[in-house]
NUMARDREN-721645 format. One record per residue (C-alpha): residue number from 1; x, y negated, z negated; residue in three letters. Coordinates in Angstrom, 3 decimals, padded with zeros to 6 digits. Example, Ala and Ser with C-alpha at 12.3 -4.5 7.8 and 13.67 -1.06 7.14 Angstrom:
<nodes>
+-----+----------+----------+----------+-----+
!   n !        X !        Y !        Z ! res !
+-----+----------+----------+----------+-----+
!   1 !  012.300 !  004.500 ! -007.800 ! ala !
!   2 !  013.670 !  001.060 ! -007.140 ! ser !
+-----+----------+----------+----------+-----+
</nodes>
This chain:
<nodes>
+-----+----------+----------+----------+-----+
!   n !        X !        Y !        Z ! res !
+-----+----------+----------+----------+-----+
!   1 !  006.649 ! -021.050 ! -013.373 ! met !
!   2 !  005.339 ! -017.584 ! -012.555 ! glu !
!   3 !  006.439 ! -016.426 ! -009.129 ! arg !
!   4 !  003.968 ! -014.988 ! -006.676 ! lys !
!   5 !  003.934 ! -011.186 ! -006.411 ! pro !
!   6 !  005.461 ! -010.257 ! -003.044 ! arg !
!   7 !  003.360 ! -007.605 ! -001.332 ! ile !
!   8 !  003.984 ! -005.502 !  001.785 ! leu !
!   9 !  000.641 ! -004.894 !  003.518 ! cys !
!  10 !  000.023 ! -001.704 !  005.537 ! leu !
!  11 ! -002.871 ! -001.725 !  007.998 ! his !
!  12 ! -005.316 !  001.013 !  008.945 ! gly !
!  13 ! -005.184 !  003.739 !  011.591 ! phe !
!  14 ! -004.857 !  002.418 !  015.146 ! arg !
!  15 ! -005.149 ! -001.221 !  014.130 ! thr !
!  16 ! -002.380 ! -003.755 !  013.459 ! ser !
!  17 ! -000.790 ! -006.144 !  010.999 ! ala !
!  18 ! -002.591 ! -009.054 !  012.672 ! glu !
!  19 ! -005.988 ! -007.377 !  012.249 ! ile !
!  20 ! -005.418 ! -006.663 !  008.561 ! leu !
!  21 ! -004.182 ! -010.222 !  008.077 ! lys !
!  22 ! -007.396 ! -011.630 !  009.574 ! lys !
!  23 ! -009.519 ! -009.468 !  007.259 ! leu !
!  24 ! -007.552 ! -010.168 !  004.080 ! val !
!  25 ! -007.411 ! -013.890 !  004.813 ! his !
!  26 ! -011.189 ! -014.045 !  004.365 ! arg !
!  27 ! -010.533 ! -013.730 !  000.630 ! trp !
!  28 ! -010.908 ! -016.901 ! -001.482 ! pro !
!  29 ! -008.034 ! -019.419 ! -001.565 ! pro !
!  30 ! -007.766 ! -018.900 ! -005.335 ! asp !
!  31 ! -006.717 ! -015.312 ! -004.624 ! val !
!  32 ! -004.583 ! -015.828 ! -001.515 ! leu !
!  33 ! -002.760 ! -018.759 ! -003.094 ! gly !
!  34 ! -001.406 ! -016.508 ! -005.853 ! arg !
!  35 !  000.015 ! -013.806 ! -003.586 ! leu !
!  36 !  002.925 ! -013.656 ! -001.151 ! asp !
!  37 !  001.543 ! -011.307 !  001.510 ! leu !
!  38 !  003.691 ! -009.840 !  004.290 ! val !
!  39 !  001.936 ! -007.838 !  007.031 ! phe !
!  40 !  003.833 ! -005.106 !  008.883 ! leu !
!  41 !  002.930 ! -003.268 !  012.109 ! asp !
!  42 !  003.257 !  000.517 !  011.935 ! ala !
!  43 !  006.138 !  002.029 !  013.931 ! pro !
!  44 !  004.111 !  004.048 !  016.448 ! phe !
!  45 !  001.799 !  002.774 !  019.207 ! pro !
!  46 ! -001.716 !  004.243 !  018.987 ! ala !
!  47 ! -001.929 !  007.581 !  020.790 ! leu !
!  48 ! -005.682 !  007.370 !  021.314 ! gly !
!  49 ! -008.688 !  005.082 !  021.316 ! lys !
!  50 ! -008.985 !  002.608 !  018.451 ! ser !
!  51 ! -012.254 !  002.267 !  016.527 ! asp !
!  52 ! -011.804 ! -001.520 !  016.572 ! val !
!  53 ! -011.460 ! -001.766 !  020.352 ! glu !
!  54 ! -013.785 ! -004.500 !  021.579 ! gly !
!  55 ! -013.813 ! -006.109 !  018.116 ! ile !
!  56 ! -010.129 ! -006.927 !  017.674 ! phe !
!  57 ! -007.542 ! -007.323 !  020.418 ! asp !
!  58 ! -004.722 ! -004.803 !  020.958 ! pro !
!  59 ! -001.992 ! -003.736 !  020.517 ! pro !
!  60 ! -002.866 ! -001.012 !  018.006 ! tyr !
!  61 ! -000.496 !  001.091 !  015.904 ! phe !
!  62 ! -000.452 !  004.119 !  013.590 ! glu !
!  63 !  001.821 !  005.057 !  010.691 ! trp !
!  64 !  002.041 !  008.771 !  011.446 ! phe !
!  65 !  000.116 !  011.441 !  013.329 ! gln !
!  66 ! -001.958 !  014.399 !  012.144 ! ala !
!  67 ! -003.756 !  017.347 !  013.678 ! asn !
!  68 ! -007.555 !  017.366 !  013.891 ! gln !
!  69 ! -007.956 !  018.956 !  010.441 ! asn !
!  70 ! -005.372 !  016.701 !  008.752 ! phe !
!  71 ! -003.439 !  019.743 !  007.592 ! thr !
!  72 ! -000.259 !  019.055 !  009.559 ! glu !
!  73 !  001.564 !  015.754 !  009.986 ! tyr !
!  74 !  004.315 !  014.462 !  012.230 ! thr !
!  75 !  006.640 !  011.454 !  012.090 ! asn !
!  76 !  006.159 !  010.929 !  008.339 ! val !
!  77 !  009.899 !  010.896 !  007.686 ! glu !
!  78 !  010.436 !  008.409 !  010.508 ! glu !
!  79 !  007.657 !  006.221 !  009.112 ! cys !
!  80 !  009.178 !  006.187 !  005.621 ! leu !
!  81 !  012.616 !  005.313 !  007.003 ! ala !
!  82 !  011.071 !  002.486 !  009.054 ! tyr !
!  83 !  009.319 !  001.010 !  005.994 ! ile !
!  84 !  012.415 !  001.279 !  003.820 ! glu !
!  85 !  014.593 ! -000.359 !  006.465 ! asp !
!  86 !  012.125 ! -003.249 !  006.725 ! tyr !
!  87 !  012.079 ! -003.636 !  002.931 ! met !
!  88 !  015.875 ! -003.725 !  002.773 ! ile !
!  89 !  016.088 ! -006.384 !  005.478 ! lys !
!  90 !  013.109 ! -008.494 !  004.373 ! asn !
!  91 !  012.628 ! -007.763 !  000.674 ! gly !
!  92 !  012.564 ! -007.442 ! -002.166 ! pro !
!  93 !  008.895 ! -006.511 ! -002.482 ! phe !
!  94 !  006.993 ! -005.961 ! -005.716 ! asp !
!  95 !  004.138 ! -003.812 ! -004.476 ! gly !
!  96 !  001.983 ! -002.583 ! -001.605 ! phe !
!  97 ! -001.470 ! -003.369 ! -000.259 ! leu !
!  98 ! -002.871 ! -000.683 !  002.004 ! gly !
!  99 ! -006.073 ! -000.176 !  003.959 ! phe !
! 100 ! -007.318 !  003.227 !  005.196 ! ser !
! 101 ! -004.294 !  005.119 !  006.617 ! gln !
! 102 ! -002.099 !  002.415 !  005.126 ! gly !
! 103 ! -003.732 !  003.023 !  001.725 ! ala !
! 104 ! -003.298 !  006.809 !  001.980 ! val !
! 105 !  000.388 !  006.275 !  002.653 ! leu !
! 106 !  000.800 !  003.544 !  000.007 ! ser !
! 107 ! -000.830 !  005.681 ! -002.690 ! ala !
! 108 !  001.743 !  008.446 ! -002.211 ! ala !
! 109 !  004.806 !  006.173 ! -002.130 ! leu !
! 110 !  005.317 !  005.726 ! -005.917 ! pro !
! 111 !  005.357 !  009.471 ! -006.538 ! gly !
! 112 !  007.721 !  010.100 ! -003.646 ! met !
! 113 !  009.948 !  007.270 ! -004.839 ! gln !
! 114 !  009.898 !  008.675 ! -008.397 ! arg !
! 115 !  011.038 !  012.065 ! -007.060 ! asp !
! 116 !  013.791 !  010.579 ! -004.901 ! gly !
! 117 !  012.061 !  011.517 ! -001.629 ! leu !
! 118 !  011.344 !  008.031 ! -000.266 ! ala !
! 119 !  012.294 !  004.374 ! -000.768 ! leu !
! 120 !  015.410 !  005.331 ! -002.712 ! thr !
! 121 !  017.370 !  002.217 ! -001.670 ! arg !
! 122 !  014.819 ! -000.412 ! -002.714 ! val !
! 123 !  013.446 ! -001.542 ! -006.099 ! pro !
! 124 !  010.776 !  000.466 ! -007.868 ! lys !
! 125 !  007.184 ! -000.133 ! -006.758 ! ile !
! 126 !  005.421 ! -002.105 ! -009.501 ! lys !
! 127 !  001.753 ! -001.994 ! -008.381 ! phe !
! 128 ! -000.662 ! -001.029 ! -005.600 ! leu !
! 129 ! -003.799 ! -002.522 ! -004.032 ! ile !
! 130 ! -005.656 !  000.296 ! -002.233 ! leu !
! 131 ! -008.638 ! -000.329 !  000.053 ! ile !
! 132 ! -010.507 !  002.755 !  001.340 ! ser !
! 133 ! -007.691 !  005.009 !  000.165 ! gly !
! 134 ! -007.345 !  008.760 ! -000.360 ! ala !
! 135 ! -004.966 !  011.365 ! -001.783 ! lys !
! 136 ! -002.794 !  013.650 !  000.254 ! phe !
! 137 ! -003.778 !  017.173 ! -000.752 ! gly !
! 138 ! -007.422 !  016.438 ! -001.563 ! trp !
! 139 ! -010.604 !  017.244 !  000.345 ! ser !
! 140 ! -010.078 !  016.207 !  003.968 ! asn !
! 141 ! -006.342 !  015.532 !  003.655 ! phe !
! 142 ! -003.690 !  018.225 !  003.433 ! gly !
! 143 ! -000.220 !  017.710 !  002.027 ! his !
! 144 !  002.929 !  016.811 !  003.861 ! his !
! 145 !  005.985 !  018.517 !  002.360 ! lys !
! 146 !  007.139 !  015.186 !  000.893 ! leu !
! 147 !  003.790 !  014.427 ! -000.783 ! thr !
! 148 !  003.245 !  017.784 ! -002.484 ! arg !
! 149 !  004.209 !  016.464 ! -005.929 ! asn !
! 150 !  003.363 !  012.795 ! -005.401 ! ala !
! 151 !  000.389 !  013.008 ! -007.779 ! phe !
! 152 !  001.752 !  015.673 ! -010.127 ! ser !
! 153 !  001.595 !  013.255 ! -013.080 ! ser !
! 154 ! -000.521 !  010.139 ! -013.734 ! pro !
! 155 !  000.864 !  006.960 ! -012.191 ! leu !
! 156 !  001.367 !  004.482 ! -015.023 ! glu !
! 157 !  001.455 !  001.070 ! -013.389 ! phe !
! 158 ! -001.192 ! -001.438 ! -012.288 ! pro !
! 159 ! -003.462 ! -000.361 ! -009.439 ! ser !
! 160 ! -006.500 ! -001.994 ! -007.857 ! leu !
! 161 ! -008.931 !  000.140 ! -005.849 ! his !
! 162 ! -011.521 ! -001.373 ! -003.494 ! ile !
! 163 ! -014.268 !  001.115 ! -002.647 ! ile !
! 164 ! -017.209 !  000.691 ! -000.259 ! gly !
! 165 ! -020.600 !  002.153 ! -001.158 ! glu !
! 166 ! -021.230 !  003.032 !  002.518 ! met !
! 167 ! -017.637 !  004.017 !  003.294 ! asp !
! 168 ! -017.187 !  007.569 !  004.618 ! phe !
! 169 ! -013.981 !  007.581 !  002.530 ! met !
! 170 ! -015.808 !  006.811 ! -000.729 ! lys !
! 171 ! -015.479 !  010.364 ! -002.210 ! pro !
! 172 ! -011.738 !  010.423 ! -001.487 ! glu !
! 173 ! -011.262 !  006.881 ! -002.791 ! ser !
! 174 ! -013.091 !  007.744 ! -006.006 ! thr !
! 175 ! -010.870 !  010.761 ! -006.620 ! val !
! 176 ! -007.772 !  008.681 ! -005.906 ! leu !
! 177 ! -008.673 !  006.319 ! -008.768 ! val !
! 178 ! -008.254 !  009.223 ! -011.200 ! gln !
! 179 ! -004.564 !  009.556 ! -010.285 ! ala !
! 180 ! -003.786 !  006.220 ! -011.983 ! phe !
! 181 ! -003.729 !  005.136 ! -015.614 ! val !
! 182 ! -006.129 !  002.285 ! -016.469 ! asp !
! 183 ! -006.980 !  001.290 ! -012.866 ! pro !
! 184 ! -008.949 ! -001.773 ! -011.752 ! phe !
! 185 ! -011.885 ! -000.920 ! -009.459 ! val !
! 186 ! -013.888 ! -003.225 ! -007.186 ! ile !
! 187 ! -017.015 ! -001.718 ! -005.639 ! asn !
! 188 ! -018.711 ! -003.348 ! -002.655 ! his !
! 189 ! -021.842 ! -002.519 ! -000.621 ! pro !
! 190 ! -020.157 ! -002.317 !  002.809 ! lys !
! 191 ! -018.558 !  000.535 !  004.713 ! gly !
! 192 ! -015.024 !  001.233 !  005.908 ! his !
! 193 ! -013.654 ! -002.296 !  005.925 ! thr !
! 194 ! -011.727 ! -004.905 !  003.975 ! val !
! 195 ! -014.642 ! -006.700 !  002.296 ! pro !
! 196 ! -015.061 ! -010.338 !  001.484 ! arg !
! 197 ! -014.838 ! -010.949 ! -002.257 ! leu !
! 198 ! -017.939 ! -012.183 ! -004.051 ! asp !
! 199 ! -017.751 ! -014.064 ! -007.350 ! glu !
! 200 ! -017.546 ! -010.914 ! -009.483 ! lys !
! 201 ! -014.939 ! -009.286 ! -007.228 ! ser !
! 202 ! -012.883 ! -012.477 ! -007.180 ! thr !
! 203 ! -012.877 ! -012.556 ! -010.972 ! glu !
! 204 ! -011.712 ! -008.933 ! -011.045 ! met !
! 205 ! -009.004 ! -009.634 ! -008.480 ! met !
! 206 ! -007.717 ! -012.652 ! -010.410 ! leu !
! 207 ! -007.582 ! -010.536 ! -013.561 ! gly !
! 208 ! -005.518 ! -007.955 ! -011.710 ! phe !
! 209 ! -003.155 ! -010.643 ! -010.407 ! ile !
! 210 ! -002.610 ! -011.896 ! -013.962 ! glu !
! 211 ! -001.709 ! -008.376 ! -015.001 ! arg !
! 212 !  000.783 ! -007.790 ! -012.195 ! ile !
! 213 !  002.378 ! -011.185 ! -012.804 ! gln !
! 214 !  003.081 ! -010.103 ! -016.370 ! lys !
! 215 !  004.486 ! -006.823 ! -015.055 ! thr !
! 216 !  006.886 ! -008.448 ! -012.606 ! ile !
! 217 !  007.861 ! -011.123 ! -015.146 ! ala !
! 218 !  008.860 ! -008.393 ! -017.620 ! thr !
! 219 !  010.771 ! -006.501 ! -014.932 ! asp !
! 220 !  012.535 ! -009.678 ! -013.773 ! asp !
! 221 !  013.537 ! -010.452 ! -017.364 ! glu !
! 222 !  014.914 ! -006.959 ! -017.871 ! gln !
! 223 !  016.853 ! -007.205 ! -014.614 ! met !
! 224 !  018.373 ! -010.542 ! -015.652 ! gln !
! 225 !  019.413 ! -009.065 ! -019.002 ! lys !
! 226 !  021.004 ! -006.121 ! -017.235 ! ser !
! 227 !  022.912 ! -008.431 ! -014.890 ! ile !
! 228 !  024.097 ! -010.556 ! -017.843 ! ser !
! 229 !  025.294 ! -007.497 ! -019.765 ! ile !
! 230 !  027.201 ! -006.184 ! -016.749 ! asn !
! 231 !  028.826 ! -009.594 ! -016.228 ! met !
! 232 !  029.896 ! -009.683 ! -019.873 ! met !
! 233 !  031.406 ! -006.216 ! -019.525 ! lys !
! 234 !  033.351 ! -007.375 ! -016.472 ! asp !
! 235 !  034.863 ! -010.250 ! -018.474 ! tyr !
! 236 !  035.747 ! -008.086 ! -021.471 ! cys !
+-----+----------+----------+----------+-----+
</nodes>
């Protein structure tokens, strides 16, 4: 039997794991039943007013902080260490799902991991699901020193991008798609939110899940072969 892809889910700016869970759990059972989703609160309490105040209950959290122009960032290293520590204690995880600030961070993780700058003690990220994402170093987002080369070469693994027609992040999300090889893209008519999936979007999502299941099955098989070879060497 194919195992469910295990996914660490990173919420948006000044929201929470519980809020993202409520939004994602509006997706069809056919989708949710094929994924093992784990929702994590960011390490830092919100330092200002949340846009979802009055809609969703507190507490609210943020992954890192930035100046008004998003050209300087603080607590990024602490955030990465926090995520890696959680993955070590609660993993392994196959991939990430991120929304808004969580998607901006998730999108940069594979490149930082590739370059040995983050998540060096956990398995390689196999795929991403990015909702209202953006690239560090593009348009309204400057680089952090650790993200400067995160998109220096195309990212060759499955990625799914969910982009809202009325989302203020649409231009950044559209550019982010170009950083990946053969991406899946779901467009929806709403704004900056995790949308419900209509019939067409559900079909696209299920197609993506089939692809990532093949990816993790191949990786699992290669890992088992490697373990078997090492065990044979130990006996020889």
